[in-house]
N, C-alpha and C positions, 0 to 999 in steps of 0.2 A: 258530908261535904268533902270534896276533893281539895287538896292543899292549893291547887292553882286557883280554884274559885275563891278561897280564903284570901289569896293575894289581892284580888280586886275588891273584895268586900271590906277590907281593912282601910282602904283609902278614903279620904274626905272628899266631899263634893267641892268644886265641880270636877276635880281630877278623876274621881271614881267614875262618873258618868262618861267622861271623855274616854277613859281607858276601856270601859265596857263597850262603848261604840266601836272603838278601834279593834278590839278583840273580835267582835262579831263581824266587822267588815273584812278583816284579814282572813278569818276562817272561811267566810263565804266567797272570797274573791276567786278562789280556784279549788276545785274538788280534791286536788292533790295536797292541799295545805292542811296540816294537823297541828295540834297544840300540845306542848309539854312544858312542865316546870323544870328548868335547868338553871343551875347557879342562882337559885332563888328568884328567878324572874320568868315570866311567860315567854317561851320561845315558840316560833312557828317554823315548821319544817315542810319542805317541799319534797315529796317522795322520800322522806326520811333524812333529808339533808337540811341542816340549820340554815334558814334564809333571813329571818328577821326576829326581832324581839321588841317588847314594850318595856319602858322604864321611865323614871322621872329624873330629869336633869338636876343634879345637885345644886349648881350655881343659879340657874334660872327658875327652878321649881316647877318646870313645865313637863308634861308627859311628852314622850317622843317614841318614834318608830326607829329602831336601830336596824340598819341594813348590813348584813354580814359581809356581802361582797360590794359594799358601797363604792369602792374605788372603781368599779365597773359600771356604776349607775350614774347617769349624768342628769342633774337637775340643779338649778340655781338655788333652790331652797334647802338642799342637803348641806350639812355642815360636817367638816372633817375634824376640826379641833385638833387634838394631839393624837388622833387615831391613825394608824398606818393603813389599815384595811377597811375598817367600817366607817360609815357615815350615818348621821342621824337627821331625822326630819322632826323638828320641834313642832308641837301642836299647842296652840293657846286655847285652853278650855273655855275661856271667856268670849271667844269669837266663833263665828260660823266656821266649820271645818271645810277647807277647800278640797272637795272630792276630786276635782280634776288633777290636782297636784298628787294626791294619794294614788289615784289610778295610774298616773304616769309612772311614778316611782315603783309601784307594785308590779306593773306590767313589765317594766325593764327587768326588775328583780326575777320575776317568774321566768322570763325568757332566758335568763342565764342558766336555769336548771332544767329546761326542757331538752 
């Protein structure tokens, strides 16, 4: 088993299921996106450049998609918090995932790297 697979399998439900869905969705969003474990977290690269990652918010306990160039992606659901460059998209694993929001954010993100 790869260490990146172990990252997901050690999480508790419903966070594990949510993260596994997001992982699959991001990897299949564009053929140029690949996955690597960096800094102990799953990172997604677009043609070798880090574009986003998955993590769990310490304060809220919710999984999120971190957008590396978040300052250049515009969406009301993205949070800056104390980050200068990155923004995050919190995902509540207890609710239906809003695919339109994820598609909008990922489309803007991918367009930055094309």
